[in-house]
C-alpha positions as CSV (number, residue, x, y, z in Angstrom):
1,M,-36.9,-163.1,-0.6
2,G,-38.5,-164.1,2.7
3,A,-35.3,-165.6,4.0
4,A,-33.4,-162.5,3.1
5,L,-35.9,-160.3,5.0
6,S,-35.7,-162.6,8.0
7,D,-32.0,-161.9,8.2
8,L,-32.5,-158.1,8.3
9,D,-32.4,-156.1,11.5
10,F,-35.4,-153.9,11.3
11,E,-34.2,-151.7,14.1
12,T,-31.1,-150.6,12.2
13,I,-31.9,-151.2,8.6
14,D,-31.6,-148.3,6.1
15,Y,-35.0,-148.3,4.4
16,F,-33.8,-145.9,1.7
17,R,-30.8,-148.0,0.7
18,T,-31.9,-151.6,1.1
19,E,-33.0,-153.2,-2.1
20,A,-34.5,-156.2,-0.3
21,L,-37.2,-153.9,0.9
22,T,-38.3,-153.0,-2.6
23,E,-39.3,-156.6,-3.1
24,D,-41.4,-156.8,0.1
25,P,-41.6,-153.7,2.3
26,Y,-44.7,-154.9,4.3
27,P,-42.9,-156.8,7.1
28,Y,-40.8,-153.7,7.8
29,W,-43.8,-151.4,7.8
30,D,-45.7,-153.8,10.1
31,H,-42.7,-153.8,12.4
32,L,-42.8,-150.0,12.5
33,R,-46.5,-149.8,13.1
34,A,-46.3,-152.3,15.9
35,R,-43.8,-150.0,17.7
36,C,-45.8,-146.8,17.0
37,P,-47.9,-145.5,14.0
38,I,-45.2,-142.8,13.8
39,T,-41.6,-144.0,14.3
40,K,-38.3,-142.2,13.8
41,E,-36.0,-144.4,11.7
42,S,-32.3,-144.4,12.7
43,N,-30.4,-143.7,9.5
44,H,-31.8,-140.5,8.1
45,D,-33.9,-139.2,11.1
46,V,-37.1,-139.6,9.1
47,Y,-40.4,-139.9,10.9
48,M,-42.1,-142.9,9.2
49,V,-45.9,-142.7,9.3
50,T,-47.5,-146.1,9.0
51,G,-50.8,-145.5,10.7
52,Y,-53.9,-144.5,8.8
53,D,-55.3,-141.8,11.1
54,E,-51.8,-140.3,11.5
55,A,-51.3,-140.2,7.7
56,I,-54.6,-138.4,7.3
57,A,-53.6,-135.9,10.0
58,V,-50.3,-135.1,8.2
59,Y,-52.0,-134.8,4.8
60,H,-54.5,-132.3,6.1
61,D,-52.2,-130.0,8.1
62,Q,-50.6,-127.5,5.6
63,A,-50.0,-125.0,8.4
64,T,-47.6,-127.3,10.1
65,F,-46.2,-129.4,7.2
66,S,-44.7,-128.1,3.9
67,S,-44.7,-130.2,0.7
68,C,-41.4,-128.6,-0.5
69,N,-39.6,-132.0,0.0
70,S,-42.5,-134.2,-1.1
71,V,-40.4,-136.0,-3.7
72,V,-36.8,-135.9,-2.3
73,G,-37.4,-136.4,1.4
74,P,-34.3,-136.7,3.5
75,F,-32.1,-136.1,0.5
76,A,-33.3,-132.5,0.2
77,R,-30.4,-130.2,0.8
78,F,-30.9,-126.6,1.7
79,S,-27.9,-124.2,1.5
80,V,-28.6,-123.1,5.1
81,P,-29.4,-125.2,8.2
82,L,-33.0,-125.7,9.3
83,E,-32.6,-124.1,12.7
84,G,-35.1,-122.6,15.1
85,D,-38.7,-123.4,16.2
86,D,-40.2,-122.0,13.0
87,V,-38.4,-122.7,9.7
88,T,-41.2,-121.3,7.5
89,E,-39.1,-118.4,6.2
90,I,-36.1,-120.6,5.5
91,I,-38.4,-122.9,3.4
92,A,-39.9,-119.9,1.5
93,T,-36.5,-118.4,0.8
94,H,-34.6,-121.6,-0.2
95,R,-37.2,-124.0,-1.5
96,D,-36.2,-123.5,-5.2
97,E,-32.8,-125.1,-4.3
98,L,-34.5,-128.5,-4.0
99,P,-34.9,-131.0,-6.9
100,F,-38.4,-131.1,-8.3
101,S,-39.2,-127.7,-6.8
102,D,-41.0,-126.7,-10.0
103,Q,-43.5,-129.5,-9.7
104,L,-47.1,-129.2,-8.4
105,P,-46.7,-131.9,-5.6
106,S,-43.9,-129.7,-4.1
107,F,-46.0,-126.5,-4.0
108,D,-47.7,-125.1,-0.9
109,P,-50.7,-122.8,-0.7
110,P,-51.3,-120.2,-2.1
111,K,-49.2,-121.2,-5.1
112,H,-50.5,-124.7,-5.0
113,T,-54.1,-123.5,-4.9
114,A,-53.8,-121.5,-8.1
115,H,-51.9,-124.1,-10.0
116,R,-54.2,-126.9,-8.8
117,G,-57.1,-124.8,-9.9
118,L,-55.6,-124.5,-13.4
119,L,-55.0,-128.3,-13.5
120,M,-58.6,-129.0,-12.7
121,R,-59.6,-126.7,-15.6
122,L,-57.7,-129.1,-17.9
123,I,-59.1,-132.4,-16.5
124,T,-62.8,-131.6,-16.8
125,P,-65.5,-134.4,-16.7
126,K,-66.2,-133.6,-20.4
127,R,-62.6,-134.1,-21.3
128,L,-62.3,-137.3,-19.3
129,R,-65.4,-138.7,-21.1
130,E,-63.8,-137.9,-24.5
131,N,-60.6,-139.4,-23.4
132,E,-62.3,-142.6,-22.3
133,E,-63.6,-143.2,-25.9
134,F,-60.0,-143.0,-27.0
135,M,-58.9,-145.4,-24.3
136,R,-61.2,-148.2,-25.5
137,R,-59.9,-147.9,-29.1
138,L,-56.3,-147.8,-27.9
139,A,-56.7,-150.8,-25.6
140,D,-57.9,-152.9,-28.5
141,R,-55.1,-151.6,-30.7
142,Q,-52.4,-152.4,-28.2
143,V,-53.9,-155.9,-27.6
144,D,-54.0,-156.6,-31.3
145,E,-50.2,-156.4,-31.4
146,F,-49.8,-159.6,-29.3
147,H,-53.3,-161.2,-29.2
148,A,-52.6,-164.0,-31.7
149,K,-49.4,-165.0,-29.9
150,G,-51.3,-165.8,-26.7
151,E,-48.6,-164.2,-24.6
152,C,-47.1,-160.8,-23.8
153,D,-44.8,-158.8,-21.5
154,F,-47.7,-156.8,-20.1
155,I,-45.7,-153.8,-19.0
156,A,-43.7,-153.3,-22.2
157,D,-46.4,-154.4,-24.7
158,Y,-49.4,-152.9,-23.1
159,A,-49.3,-150.9,-19.8
160,G,-46.4,-148.6,-20.7
161,P,-47.5,-147.5,-24.1
162,F,-51.2,-147.5,-23.2
163,T,-50.8,-145.2,-20.2
164,L,-48.5,-142.9,-22.1
165,L,-50.8,-142.5,-25.1
166,V,-53.9,-142.1,-22.9
167,I,-52.3,-139.1,-21.1
168,A,-51.0,-137.8,-24.4
169,D,-54.5,-137.8,-25.8
170,L,-55.9,-136.2,-22.7
171,L,-53.5,-133.3,-23.0
172,G,-54.1,-132.9,-26.7
173,V,-50.7,-134.1,-28.0
174,P,-51.2,-134.3,-31.8
175,E,-51.7,-137.9,-32.9
176,E,-48.9,-137.6,-35.4
177,D,-46.5,-137.0,-32.5
178,H,-47.6,-140.0,-30.5
179,Q,-44.9,-142.3,-31.9
180,R,-42.2,-139.9,-31.2
181,F,-43.4,-139.6,-27.5
182,L,-43.3,-143.4,-27.3
183,D,-39.8,-143.6,-28.7
184,K,-38.5,-140.9,-26.4
185,L,-40.3,-141.6,-23.2
186,E,-41.3,-145.3,-23.1
187,R,-38.8,-147.3,-25.0
188,R,-35.8,-145.7,-23.6
189,R,-36.7,-146.0,-19.9
190,R,-33.9,-147.2,-17.6
191,P,-34.4,-148.7,-14.1
192,E,-31.6,-146.6,-12.7
193,A,-33.5,-143.4,-13.6
194,T,-36.4,-144.4,-11.5
195,L,-37.6,-141.9,-8.9
196,G,-36.3,-142.6,-5.4
197,N,-33.8,-145.2,-6.6
198,T,-32.3,-147.1,-3.7
199,G,-28.8,-146.7,-5.1
200,D,-26.6,-143.6,-4.9
201,Q,-27.6,-141.8,-8.1
202,S,-28.1,-138.1,-7.5
203,M,-31.4,-136.5,-8.4
204,R,-31.5,-134.1,-11.3
205,H,-33.0,-130.7,-10.6
206,K,-35.0,-130.6,-13.9
207,P,-35.8,-134.3,-14.7
208,L,-38.5,-133.6,-17.3
209,E,-36.5,-131.5,-19.9
210,Y,-38.0,-133.3,-22.9
211,L,-41.6,-132.8,-21.9
212,Y,-40.9,-129.2,-20.9
213,Q,-39.5,-128.5,-24.3
214,Q,-42.3,-130.2,-26.2
215,F,-45.2,-128.6,-24.2
216,T,-43.5,-125.2,-24.3
217,A,-43.5,-125.4,-28.1
218,Y,-47.1,-126.6,-28.3
219,I,-48.4,-123.9,-26.0
220,E,-46.5,-121.1,-27.7
221,D,-47.8,-122.3,-31.1
222,R,-51.4,-122.5,-30.0
223,R,-51.3,-119.0,-28.4
224,R,-50.0,-117.6,-31.6
225,Q,-52.3,-119.6,-33.8
226,P,-55.3,-121.0,-31.9
227,R,-57.0,-124.0,-33.4
228,H,-60.1,-126.0,-32.6
229,D,-58.2,-128.7,-30.6
230,V,-57.5,-129.8,-27.1
231,M,-54.0,-128.3,-27.1
232,T,-55.5,-124.9,-27.7
233,G,-57.7,-125.3,-24.7
234,L,-54.7,-126.2,-22.7
235,A,-52.8,-123.2,-24.0
236,T,-55.6,-120.7,-23.2
237,A,-56.8,-122.1,-19.9
238,T,-56.7,-119.5,-17.1
239,F,-56.1,-119.5,-13.4
240,P,-59.3,-119.5,-11.3
241,D,-59.0,-115.7,-11.0
242,G,-59.2,-115.4,-14.8
243,T,-55.6,-114.5,-15.5
244,L,-53.7,-116.2,-18.2
245,P,-50.7,-118.0,-16.7
246,P,-47.2,-117.8,-18.1
247,V,-46.3,-120.4,-20.7
248,E,-43.9,-122.1,-18.3
249,D,-46.6,-122.6,-15.6
250,V,-48.9,-124.4,-18.1
251,M,-46.0,-126.4,-19.5
252,R,-44.9,-127.6,-16.1
253,I,-48.4,-128.6,-15.1
254,A,-48.9,-130.5,-18.3
255,A,-45.5,-132.2,-18.2
256,N,-45.8,-133.2,-14.6
257,L,-49.3,-134.6,-15.1
258,F,-48.0,-136.5,-18.1
259,A,-45.0,-138.1,-16.3
260,A,-46.7,-138.9,-13.0
261,G,-49.9,-140.2,-14.5
262,Q,-48.2,-142.6,-16.8
263,E,-45.8,-143.9,-14.3
264,T,-48.2,-144.7,-11.4
265,T,-51.1,-146.0,-13.6
266,A,-48.8,-148.5,-15.4
267,R,-48.0,-149.9,-12.0
268,L,-51.7,-150.1,-11.0
269,L,-52.5,-152.0,-14.2
270,S,-49.6,-154.5,-13.8
271,T,-50.5,-155.2,-10.2
272,A,-54.1,-155.9,-11.2
273,L,-53.1,-158.3,-14.0
274,Q,-50.6,-160.0,-11.7
275,I,-53.3,-160.6,-9.1
276,L,-55.7,-162.0,-11.8
277,G,-52.9,-164.2,-13.2
278,E,-52.2,-165.6,-9.7
279,R,-55.9,-166.2,-8.7
280,P,-57.9,-168.0,-11.3
281,E,-61.0,-168.1,-9.0
282,L,-61.0,-164.3,-8.7
283,Q,-60.6,-164.0,-12.5
284,R,-63.6,-166.3,-13.0
285,Q,-65.6,-164.2,-10.4
286,L,-64.9,-160.9,-12.3
287,R,-65.7,-162.6,-15.7
288,E,-69.1,-163.7,-14.3
289,D,-69.9,-160.4,-12.6
290,R,-68.3,-157.3,-14.2
291,S,-69.9,-155.0,-11.6
292,L,-67.2,-156.2,-9.3
293,I,-64.4,-154.7,-11.4
294,P,-64.5,-151.2,-9.8
295,V,-64.3,-152.8,-6.3
296,F,-61.4,-155.0,-7.4
297,I,-59.5,-151.9,-8.7
298,E,-59.9,-150.2,-5.3
299,E,-58.7,-153.2,-3.4
300,T,-55.7,-153.5,-5.8
301,L,-54.9,-149.8,-5.0
302,R,-55.2,-150.5,-1.3
303,L,-53.1,-153.7,-1.2
304,E,-50.4,-152.5,-3.5
305,S,-50.4,-148.7,-3.6
306,P,-48.3,-147.5,-6.5
307,I,-46.8,-144.7,-4.4
308,K,-45.0,-146.0,-1.4
309,G,-44.0,-142.7,0.1
310,D,-44.8,-139.0,0.2
311,F,-42.7,-136.6,2.2
312,R,-43.4,-133.5,4.3
313,L,-41.2,-131.0,6.2
314,S,-42.4,-129.7,9.6
315,R,-42.4,-126.0,9.8
316,V,-42.9,-125.8,13.6
317,P,-42.8,-128.3,16.5
318,T,-45.9,-130.4,16.5
319,T,-47.4,-133.6,18.0
320,I,-49.3,-136.3,16.2
321,G,-50.7,-139.0,18.4
322,D,-48.2,-139.2,21.2
323,V,-45.2,-138.4,19.0
324,E,-43.4,-135.0,19.2
325,I,-42.0,-133.8,15.9
326,P,-39.5,-130.9,16.0
327,A,-39.4,-128.1,13.5
328,G,-37.3,-129.0,10.4
329,S,-38.1,-132.7,10.6
330,T,-38.7,-134.9,7.5
331,V,-41.9,-136.9,7.7
332,M,-42.6,-139.7,5.3
333,V,-46.3,-140.8,4.9
334,L,-46.4,-144.4,3.7
335,P,-49.7,-144.9,1.9
336,G,-48.9,-148.6,1.3
337,A,-48.5,-149.1,5.1
338,A,-51.5,-146.9,6.1
339,N,-53.7,-148.9,3.7
340,R,-52.9,-152.0,5.7
341,D,-53.5,-150.5,9.1
342,P,-55.7,-153.1,10.9
343,R,-57.3,-150.2,12.9
344,E,-58.9,-149.0,9.7
345,F,-59.2,-152.2,7.5
346,D,-60.2,-155.6,8.9
347,H,-57.9,-158.4,7.8
348,P,-55.9,-155.8,5.8
349,E,-53.7,-158.4,4.0
350,E,-56.7,-160.0,2.3
351,L,-58.3,-158.8,-1.0
352,R,-62.0,-158.6,-0.2
353,L,-64.6,-157.6,-2.8
354,D,-67.2,-157.0,-0.1
355,R,-65.0,-154.6,2.0
356,P,-67.4,-151.9,3.3
357,N,-64.8,-149.1,3.4
358,V,-63.1,-150.1,0.1
359,R,-62.9,-146.4,-1.1
360,Q,-61.3,-145.2,2.1
361,H,-57.7,-146.1,1.1
362,I,-55.2,-143.3,0.5
363,A,-53.4,-144.7,-2.5
364,F,-54.1,-141.4,-4.2
365,G,-53.1,-139.4,-1.2
366,H,-55.6,-137.2,0.7
367,G,-56.4,-133.5,1.2
368,I,-55.3,-130.8,-1.1
369,H,-52.7,-132.9,-2.8
370,T,-55.0,-135.8,-3.6
371,C,-54.0,-137.1,-7.1
372,A,-55.8,-135.1,-9.7
373,G,-55.5,-138.0,-12.1
374,A,-57.3,-140.5,-9.9
375,P,-60.5,-140.6,-12.0
376,L,-58.3,-141.1,-15.1
377,A,-56.3,-144.0,-13.5
378,R,-59.5,-145.7,-12.4
379,A,-61.0,-145.4,-16.0
380,E,-57.8,-146.8,-17.5
381,A,-57.9,-149.8,-15.2
382,N,-61.6,-150.3,-15.9
383,V,-61.2,-150.2,-19.6
384,T,-58.1,-152.5,-19.5
385,L,-59.7,-155.2,-17.3
386,H,-62.9,-155.3,-19.4
387,R,-61.0,-155.6,-22.7
388,F,-58.6,-158.2,-21.4
389,L,-61.4,-160.3,-19.9
390,D,-63.4,-160.0,-23.2
391,R,-60.5,-160.9,-25.5
392,M,-58.6,-163.5,-23.4
393,Q,-59.5,-166.7,-21.6
394,D,-57.4,-168.2,-18.8
395,I,-55.0,-165.3,-18.2
396,R,-52.0,-166.8,-16.3
397,I,-48.5,-166.0,-15.2
398,S,-45.7,-167.3,-17.4
399,E,-43.8,-170.0,-15.5
400,A,-40.9,-169.8,-18.0
401,H,-40.3,-166.2,-16.9
402,H,-41.5,-166.1,-13.3
403,G,-41.4,-169.6,-12.0
404,P,-44.1,-171.9,-10.7
405,P,-46.9,-171.0,-8.2
406,G,-45.4,-170.7,-4.8
407,A,-41.9,-170.0,-6.1
408,R,-42.4,-167.0,-8.3
409,R,-39.6,-164.7,-9.3
410,W,-40.6,-161.1,-9.3
411,E,-38.4,-158.1,-10.0
412,Y,-39.6,-154.8,-8.5
413,S,-38.5,-151.3,-9.4
414,P,-35.5,-150.4,-7.1
415,T,-37.1,-147.4,-5.5
416,F,-38.3,-146.4,-2.1
417,M,-40.9,-144.1,-3.7
418,L,-42.8,-146.3,-6.1
419,R,-44.2,-149.8,-6.0
420,G,-44.3,-151.9,-9.1
421,L,-43.0,-154.7,-11.2
422,Q,-40.3,-154.3,-13.8
423,Q,-41.8,-157.1,-16.0
424,L,-45.0,-159.1,-16.0
425,H,-45.1,-162.0,-18.6
426,L,-48.6,-163.3,-19.2
427,E,-50.0,-166.2,-21.2
428,F,-53.6,-166.6,-22.3
429,T,-56.0,-168.2,-24.7
430,P,-57.1,-165.7,-27.3
431,V,-60.8,-165.1,-27.8
432,G,-62.2,-164.2,-31.2
């Protein structure tokens, strides 16, 4: 892929439609940052934010930037033009026309504040501790399915079902329904349905119909007939002001947490195992000193952020750094680029277990939209790495599937929004 990238003209390339950049976006991002930490690309008039300080500034300025287009970016289509020096009222009136407008990442205060408050009442420290006990049992159960063979497709055999069932347990999906969720949501996934596909597929306004239907049924049932279970707690959770939210509000929060948490965490896990499979010396280091696992997880998040882009829409004219941004402009914060900004991270392309600011990355975003599931993702990665290191020796990349070292064949999801492998075939020596 290096040769293909060298043939591209970074000045004119369409970032959102060029599949070569899904394989390796970093040279393009470095090119943009070298020009300016905020650079307007030429195809869709998007202001690309590759600098760390500039990304933080955008994330923390809700007065200037709306999250209404956080998922769809330049492909958001209002029925009226965004004209004038203040488009706040246009956004307020027409924001529900946009795809994904019913999801928490697209909300602005005060609606975001109330719904985020409800979400945090669902993901309590107590519930996360209970969920972690389930994780450990589930990790072993998933590994049992392929352990004796000494090989696996890590994403299909472990990361996909593991992350899906962890979030199902967190939200209280009855265990008897777990298999149905797996059949519906994991085993029927298609690459062309991936969020932010580089092709021409149009985005659906309501992409989570199945989850919406299931959680609506669960919540209505528990409100009619409360039980002593997690789903009843979900159904009866209140907004911070004490009011009981409409069923549809709870349903959407649960469904969106379910979908987003599973997708991004599976990518984190696969990247971590890819790195360990490529670097035996690092694998040995983690085996000998398990206290380094949390630091390794943070460096994995920084180096290969699962979310490549997060959009905002400027309400009014503003200036970040030396760049003037007109009202109605689409801004794309690129966490994967900002996390490699040499102004913030020394030798950013290196994985360093002694990096002093290892937790300063923005793989989970920053500010009021920081990923609420970040503690869950970290716990899933921690449990997975411990159990894989305990139960497997010499974890390595399958050369039959991915080629030899130095000439690997990787296939990444064809999306400008998310960063992750489509497959990761591992081989190992079983322990026990």
